[in-house]
Each structure stands twice: as C-alpha cells, then as structure tokens.
C-alpha positions as CSV (number, residue, x, y, z in Angstrom):
1,M,-40.1,-84.3,23.6
2,R,-37.4,-82.0,25.2
3,N,-34.7,-84.0,23.3
4,R,-36.6,-83.3,20.0
5,Y,-36.6,-79.5,20.8
6,F,-32.9,-79.5,21.4
7,N,-32.2,-81.6,18.3
8,Y,-34.0,-78.7,16.3
9,I,-31.8,-76.2,17.8
10,Y,-28.6,-78.1,17.0
11,T,-29.7,-78.6,13.5
12,F,-30.4,-74.9,13.1
13,I,-27.0,-73.9,14.3
14,L,-25.1,-76.3,12.0
15,L,-26.8,-75.2,9.1
16,L,-25.8,-71.4,10.0
17,V,-22.0,-72.6,10.4
18,V,-22.1,-74.5,7.0
19,A,-23.6,-71.2,5.4
20,S,-21.0,-68.8,6.9
21,C,-18.1,-71.3,5.6
22,E,-19.4,-71.2,2.2
23,D,-19.5,-67.3,2.3
24,M,-15.9,-67.2,3.7
25,N,-14.7,-69.4,1.0
26,E,-16.3,-67.5,-1.7
27,L,-14.5,-64.3,-0.3
28,H,-11.2,-66.0,-0.2
29,E,-11.5,-67.3,-3.7
30,G,-12.2,-63.8,-4.8
31,W,-8.8,-62.8,-3.3
32,M,-6.8,-65.7,-4.1
33,K,-8.0,-66.1,-7.8
34,D,-4.7,-64.5,-8.9
35,G,-2.6,-66.5,-6.4
36,E,-1.6,-66.0,-2.8
37,I,-0.5,-62.3,-1.9
38,N,2.9,-61.8,0.0
39,Y,3.9,-58.6,1.5
40,I,7.2,-57.1,2.3
41,G,7.8,-55.0,5.5
42,K,6.8,-51.4,5.3
43,V,8.7,-48.5,7.0
44,D,8.4,-48.6,10.7
45,S,8.4,-44.8,11.1
46,V,9.5,-41.7,9.2
47,H,10.6,-38.3,10.3
48,V,10.3,-35.4,7.9
49,T,12.5,-32.4,7.6
50,S,11.3,-29.4,5.8
51,G,13.4,-27.3,3.5
52,D,13.8,-24.8,0.6
53,Q,12.5,-26.6,-2.5
54,R,13.7,-30.0,-0.9
55,I,12.6,-32.1,1.9
56,A,14.6,-34.8,4.0
57,F,13.4,-38.1,5.3
58,D,14.8,-40.3,8.0
59,C,13.2,-43.8,8.0
60,F,13.5,-47.0,10.0
61,L,12.9,-50.6,8.3
62,S,13.0,-53.9,10.1
63,D,12.8,-56.1,7.0
64,K,16.1,-57.0,5.5
65,R,14.7,-58.0,2.1
66,V,13.8,-54.5,1.2
67,K,16.0,-53.2,-1.7
68,Y,14.0,-50.1,-2.7
69,L,11.8,-47.7,-1.1
70,N,9.4,-45.9,-3.5
71,V,7.8,-42.5,-2.5
72,E,4.8,-40.8,-4.3
73,W,3.1,-37.6,-4.0
74,L,0.6,-35.5,-5.6
75,E,1.7,-32.2,-7.0
76,F,-1.3,-30.0,-8.3
77,G,-3.0,-33.1,-9.9
78,V,0.2,-34.7,-11.0
79,T,1.6,-37.8,-9.4
80,K,5.4,-37.3,-8.6
81,E,7.6,-40.3,-7.5
82,T,11.2,-41.4,-6.8
83,R,12.7,-44.5,-6.2
84,V,15.4,-44.7,-3.4
85,A,17.9,-47.6,-3.6
86,L,19.0,-49.3,-0.1
87,D,22.3,-51.0,0.0
88,Q,21.4,-53.0,3.2
89,V,18.6,-52.5,5.7
90,I,20.0,-52.8,9.2
91,P,17.0,-53.2,11.6
92,G,16.6,-50.6,14.1
93,E,19.1,-48.2,12.3
94,P,17.7,-45.1,10.3
95,F,18.7,-44.3,6.9
96,S,18.1,-40.8,5.2
97,F,17.4,-39.4,1.9
98,M,16.5,-36.2,0.2
99,I,13.9,-35.1,-2.7
100,G,14.7,-31.9,-4.5
101,E,18.4,-32.0,-5.0
102,G,18.8,-34.3,-7.8
103,E,16.9,-35.0,-11.0
104,V,13.5,-35.3,-8.9
105,T,12.1,-31.8,-7.9
106,V,9.6,-31.1,-5.5
107,A,7.3,-28.0,-5.5
108,E,6.5,-25.5,-2.7
109,G,3.5,-26.7,-0.7
110,D,2.0,-29.2,1.8
111,F,1.9,-32.8,0.5
112,T,1.0,-36.2,1.6
113,F,4.0,-38.8,0.9
114,T,3.2,-42.4,0.4
115,F,6.0,-45.1,1.0
116,I,5.9,-48.4,-0.6
117,S,9.1,-50.7,-0.1
118,D,9.9,-53.5,-2.6
119,N,12.5,-56.3,-2.8
120,N,13.1,-55.7,-6.4
121,S,11.5,-59.1,-7.4
122,G,7.9,-58.0,-7.5
123,T,7.1,-58.0,-3.7
124,Y,5.8,-54.6,-2.3
125,S,4.7,-53.5,1.2
126,I,1.3,-51.9,1.9
127,D,1.3,-48.2,1.9
128,F,2.7,-45.9,4.8
129,N,1.5,-42.2,4.5
130,T,3.0,-39.1,6.3
131,V,2.8,-35.4,5.6
132,G,5.6,-32.8,4.8
133,K,6.0,-29.1,4.1
134,V,8.1,-27.9,1.5
135,Y,9.2,-24.1,1.5
136,G,10.3,-21.8,-1.6
137,E,10.1,-18.5,-3.3
138,K,6.4,-17.5,-2.1
139,Y,7.3,-18.2,1.5
140,A,10.6,-16.1,1.2
141,S,8.8,-13.1,-0.7
142,S,6.2,-13.0,2.2
143,L,8.9,-12.4,4.8
144,S,9.4,-8.9,6.3
145,N,12.5,-7.2,7.5
146,R,13.1,-5.6,11.2
147,T,13.1,-2.1,11.3
148,L,16.4,0.1,11.7
149,L,15.4,2.0,14.7
150,G,18.5,4.2,14.9
151,F,22.2,4.4,14.0
152,E,25.3,6.3,15.1
153,L,28.4,7.0,13.1
154,V,31.5,6.9,15.1
155,E,35.2,6.8,14.4
156,E,35.4,3.0,14.3
157,G,32.2,2.5,12.0
158,L,28.4,2.4,12.2
159,Y,26.4,1.2,15.2
160,M,22.9,0.2,14.2
161,Q,20.0,-0.5,16.5
162,F,17.3,-2.9,15.1
163,S,13.8,-3.6,16.2
164,G,12.9,-6.8,18.0
165,P,12.0,-10.4,16.6
166,L,9.1,-10.3,14.3
167,N,8.0,-14.0,15.0
168,E,9.4,-17.1,16.5
169,S,11.2,-18.0,13.3
170,D,13.3,-14.6,13.4
171,Q,16.8,-15.7,13.8
172,G,18.6,-12.3,13.3
173,V,20.0,-10.1,10.7
174,E,22.9,-10.2,8.0
175,V,24.4,-7.0,6.9
176,Y,26.2,-6.7,3.7
177,Y,28.5,-3.8,3.0
178,N,32.0,-2.8,1.7
179,N,34.7,-1.8,3.9
180,G,36.7,-0.1,1.2
181,T,38.7,-3.1,0.5
182,E,36.4,-6.0,0.0
183,D,32.7,-6.9,0.4
184,V,31.7,-8.1,3.9
185,T,28.7,-10.1,5.1
186,L,28.2,-9.9,8.8
187,S,25.6,-12.1,10.7
188,F,24.0,-11.1,14.0
189,T,21.8,-13.5,16.2
190,A,18.6,-12.5,17.9
191,E,20.4,-12.2,21.1
192,E,23.1,-10.0,19.9
193,L,20.3,-7.6,18.4
194,E,19.2,-7.0,21.7
195,E,21.9,-4.3,21.8
196,S,23.4,-2.0,19.0
197,V,25.7,-3.6,16.6
198,L,28.7,-2.3,15.2
199,I,29.6,-2.3,11.4
200,P,33.1,-1.6,11.2
201,T,34.5,0.9,8.7
202,P,31.9,0.8,6.3
203,D,32.5,2.6,2.8
204,F,29.3,4.2,1.7
205,N,30.4,4.5,-1.9
206,T,28.9,1.0,-1.8
207,P,25.4,0.7,-0.2
208,L,25.2,-0.9,2.9
209,Q,22.2,-3.4,3.1
210,Y,20.6,-5.8,5.3
211,S,18.1,-8.8,5.4
212,T,16.3,-10.3,8.2
213,L,17.0,-14.2,8.7
214,Y,14.3,-16.7,9.3
215,Q,14.4,-20.5,10.0
216,P,10.8,-22.1,10.6
217,D,10.5,-24.9,13.0
218,N,11.7,-28.4,11.8
219,C,13.3,-26.9,8.7
220,M,16.9,-27.2,7.6
221,D,17.3,-24.2,5.6
222,V,17.4,-20.5,6.6
223,F,15.5,-17.9,4.3
224,R,16.3,-14.3,4.0
225,A,13.7,-11.5,3.7
226,P,14.1,-9.2,0.6
227,V,17.3,-7.1,1.1
228,V,16.8,-3.5,1.9
229,T,18.9,-0.6,1.6
230,P,18.1,1.7,4.7
231,T,18.3,5.6,4.7
232,I,21.5,6.5,6.7
233,E,22.2,9.9,7.6
234,K,24.6,12.1,9.7
235,Y,24.8,15.5,11.2
236,D,27.3,18.0,9.8
237,N,28.3,20.9,12.0
238,V,28.3,23.9,9.8
239,C,29.9,26.3,12.4
240,L,33.2,24.6,11.5
241,T,33.4,26.7,8.5
242,G,31.7,29.8,10.0
243,T,32.9,33.0,11.6
244,A,32.5,33.8,15.4
245,S,32.0,37.0,17.0
246,A,30.8,38.0,20.6
247,S,29.9,40.9,22.7
248,S,33.1,40.6,24.8
249,N,35.8,38.3,25.5
250,L,37.5,37.8,28.8
251,N,41.1,38.2,27.3
252,D,42.9,37.4,24.2
253,T,43.0,33.5,24.9
254,Y,39.1,33.0,25.3
255,V,37.9,34.7,22.2
256,A,34.7,33.7,20.1
257,S,36.6,31.8,17.5
258,K,37.5,29.1,20.2
259,A,33.8,28.2,20.5
260,I,33.9,26.9,16.9
261,D,37.4,25.3,16.7
262,G,35.9,21.7,16.8
263,N,37.5,21.0,20.2
264,K,34.8,20.2,23.0
265,T,37.0,18.5,25.2
266,F,36.0,19.4,28.8
267,G,39.0,20.6,30.8
268,D,41.1,21.8,27.6
269,H,40.5,25.2,28.8
270,P,42.2,27.2,25.9
271,T,39.6,25.9,23.4
272,R,36.7,27.7,25.1
273,W,35.1,31.2,24.8
274,I,34.5,33.1,27.8
275,N,32.8,36.5,28.1
276,N,34.1,39.6,30.0
277,K,33.2,40.2,33.8
278,L,30.2,42.6,33.7
279,P,27.5,43.7,36.0
280,E,24.5,41.6,36.9
281,G,21.7,42.1,34.1
282,T,24.2,42.8,31.4
283,E,23.3,41.4,28.1
284,N,25.9,39.0,26.4
285,W,25.9,37.4,23.0
286,L,27.7,34.9,20.9
287,Q,27.2,34.9,17.2
288,V,28.3,32.4,14.4
289,D,27.8,33.4,10.7
290,F,27.9,30.4,8.4
291,N,29.1,32.2,5.2
292,D,26.3,30.2,3.5
293,T,22.6,29.3,4.1
294,Y,21.9,25.7,5.5
295,L,18.8,23.7,6.8
296,I,19.3,23.5,10.3
297,E,17.6,21.3,12.9
298,K,19.6,21.0,15.9
299,I,22.1,23.3,18.1
300,A,24.3,21.7,20.5
301,T,26.2,23.7,23.1
302,Y,29.1,22.4,25.3
303,D,29.1,24.7,28.2
304,G,31.6,24.3,31.1
305,T,29.7,26.9,33.2
306,Y,27.7,23.9,34.7
307,V,30.3,23.3,37.2
308,K,29.5,26.7,38.9
309,D,26.4,27.3,41.0
310,V,24.7,29.6,38.6
311,F,23.7,28.6,35.1
312,A,22.0,31.1,33.0
313,D,19.4,30.6,30.5
314,F,19.9,31.7,27.0
315,T,17.8,32.6,24.0
316,L,18.7,31.1,20.7
317,Y,18.1,33.0,17.5
318,G,18.7,32.1,13.6
319,F,19.3,34.8,10.7
320,N,16.9,33.9,8.0
321,G,18.5,36.3,5.5
322,T,16.2,39.2,6.6
323,E,16.0,39.0,10.4
324,W,16.9,37.3,13.4
325,V,14.0,34.8,14.3
326,L,13.3,32.9,17.6
327,L,14.5,29.3,17.6
328,A,14.3,28.5,21.3
329,E,14.4,29.3,24.9
330,V,16.9,27.0,26.4
331,T,17.8,25.8,30.0
332,P,21.2,24.4,30.0
333,T,21.1,20.8,31.3
334,G,24.7,20.1,31.8
335,F,27.9,20.3,30.1
336,E,26.1,19.2,26.7
337,T,22.8,20.8,25.9
338,V,21.1,19.7,22.5
339,T,18.3,21.9,21.5
340,T,16.0,20.5,18.6
341,F,13.3,22.4,16.4
342,D,11.8,22.3,13.2
343,P,14.3,22.4,10.3
344,I,14.9,26.0,9.1
345,E,17.0,27.7,6.5
346,I,19.4,30.1,8.1
347,S,22.7,31.6,7.5
348,G,23.8,32.2,11.3
349,I,23.0,31.7,14.9
350,K,23.0,33.8,17.9
351,F,22.9,33.0,21.8
352,V,21.7,35.9,24.1
353,F,21.9,35.7,27.8
354,I,21.8,37.8,30.7
355,N,24.2,37.8,33.5
356,P,22.6,36.3,36.5
357,T,25.2,37.6,38.9
358,A,27.6,40.3,38.8
359,D,30.9,39.3,37.0
360,Y,28.9,36.2,35.7
361,L,31.2,34.0,33.3
362,A,29.9,31.7,30.5
363,R,32.3,29.1,29.4
364,F,31.4,27.8,26.0
365,Y,33.8,25.0,24.8
366,E,32.0,24.5,21.6
367,I,28.9,25.5,19.5
368,E,27.5,23.2,16.8
369,A,24.8,24.0,14.2
370,L,23.8,20.7,13.0
371,M,22.6,20.0,9.3
372,K,21.2,16.4,8.4
373,V,23.2,15.2,5.3
374,K,22.3,11.6,3.5
375,I,24.9,9.3,3.4
376,Q,22.8,6.7,1.4
C-alpha cells in the first residue's frame, strides 16, 4: 500500500517536469525563431564631463571586437545620435570623445545618453545608459556679477574692491580696459579678490568693464556673467583753483595761500598756514573762495597742530551765494580730518576757531573742498 502511494507521487512530479520543459522550449523557440542572438561587449563604465554646448565622455571597453560606439539621446522629443569610430580597443585603457564640437550638436539641458557598441558586422551590445548635463546661453544669462564695493584712484592706477564669492562656482573676476596703448584683460582669482586689486594705468576714454567668472562642478568650460560697466568717480579738490585769505598770518612765509598750494606733506613746513599769536579766546578764521559754485560733499584738513598738547575744535561754514551756512562742528582726529555732509552747492568755505590758549598756533598744511566727478 505504501509503495503504491509513493508511485503516485513520483508520477505527479514527472508530469510537472515534462510540462515545464515544454513551456521552456516554447519560450526559447520564440526568442530563437530568427536565429541565435549574439552580443558584443558593452562599455564597462563612462565618466561624463559637462561643457558649454558640448559634453565629453571617458569610456572603458574590454571587448577587442568593438569597432564603433553609437550614442543616442533624446532632445525635446527628437532622437539625436552620433557614431564614434574606434581604431583599436585596448582593455583597461580609456578612450575619450566629445559631442558638440563637430557636425553633431547638442542642446543645453539634462539628458540620458544610451551607448551601444558594435563590430561593424551587425553585432551589437546591450544598452548602457548614463546621464549628463550640457550648459549654454540660458545658464550664462542667469549668472550674476560681484558688486564693486569701492575703488581708489592712485598714481599707478585704480584699486578695485569686490564683494565675496556669490556661490561655489564663482571663480573670480575678469577686468577689461584700455591702458592708453592697447586693450587689456586681467583675471583675478577668488583668493586674489579677498583684497583690493590694482588695475594699472587705465585710460577712461575707453570704458573699464568687468565680468564674474563661473565654473560649475565637473565642467570643462568657464562661463562669464554679462559684462558690466561700473560707475567710477573721483573727488576733485576745488580749492586748488580758489583764493585763500585769513584773519591773520604768523609771518610772510606762513600765509593763507600756502593752505591751498596742493602740498600736504607733513614736515614740509613752508607749505603751511599759521595764524598769528593772539590772546586766549581770540577768534581766528581761514577762508577759501572757489571763484565758482560747486557741489561739495567733503572737506579734508591736514593740520600739523596735532603734535602739540592742545588741539582746537573748529566750525565749518559754506557760502551759498547769499550767506554763510553751517556745515559741521569739527573735532580734529589727527593730521588728516575728513568731514562729510550732504552735498551742497557753495562757492566758498570758512574755518572758524577760538584760541584755546594764549598765543595758540594752528598749522594747516592743506585744506581740500572735494567735489565728486564721474569718470565713467
């Protein structure tokens, strides 16, 4: 009885095996009806490098039979393709190629690239897919420039101070200008821009411009933000063409005109104005007439009196064509004191101070009334 039971079981298993084999044969016959399928080796790996309307690939192949590598991608619903010829595949050694520099173009965007290798005799590999990014005008137009925080005109040129990096792709700045002889392009790295940078001898008859440089991660190309022309201004000292007078002079050497002769070098004593020795509480003044009306916003004094123990405060006035108006109450801070106020149209300035001690002497090396002038 027991043997009969096991015979039933063995018979049932045998029927299952036979049925499975028949199903498998039917499946194989479906795949093999057009003949046996052979495949050639696919790419083992692909490294993608982005670019400006181009993209580069570094590939590895181990099958020496491969003669061509076919690349396909979909651009806005249209299939694009290119076929790359391979002279000789050396297993383990990479080969490189680029799309976008020849007849085959590639649009800006993110794409999936399909790689199929073939032996030029009708045998192909299975697909290998990878993704890649292509940059272009849309990306470049989205870039912003660093801000020009400040500048200083000096004898050797123009110092420019820029804001810090705007993002991790910010590589620095290019400055474009003419030095009076030729057009010049200067490049400054992000590290160099941590300090002010010097633009040697710019000729502002040709506008000075700049652009911020960007290089995204894993990108072969550098992009430039739209070129900007910054506003550059300087301060002109209108006292240099004016006429100076004073309440008194110490002698014929230290007269009022010495305070507007353009020489503010400390220690060059004959170039300064000094008032006469007078009792404590005596009012003194120094006045400069511009001989025209200017929009003034800064007054600078270079006062050698600071080396003494006593340093008198002074009141600063401007003549508006009708009357003297108060500009500022000034406490000198050292040899150079710069007083800034809202721009005002005036034709002259006057300093008034009271002797803090008997025989007090003020020593003004230079006085400057500064008007902002746009260079570009």
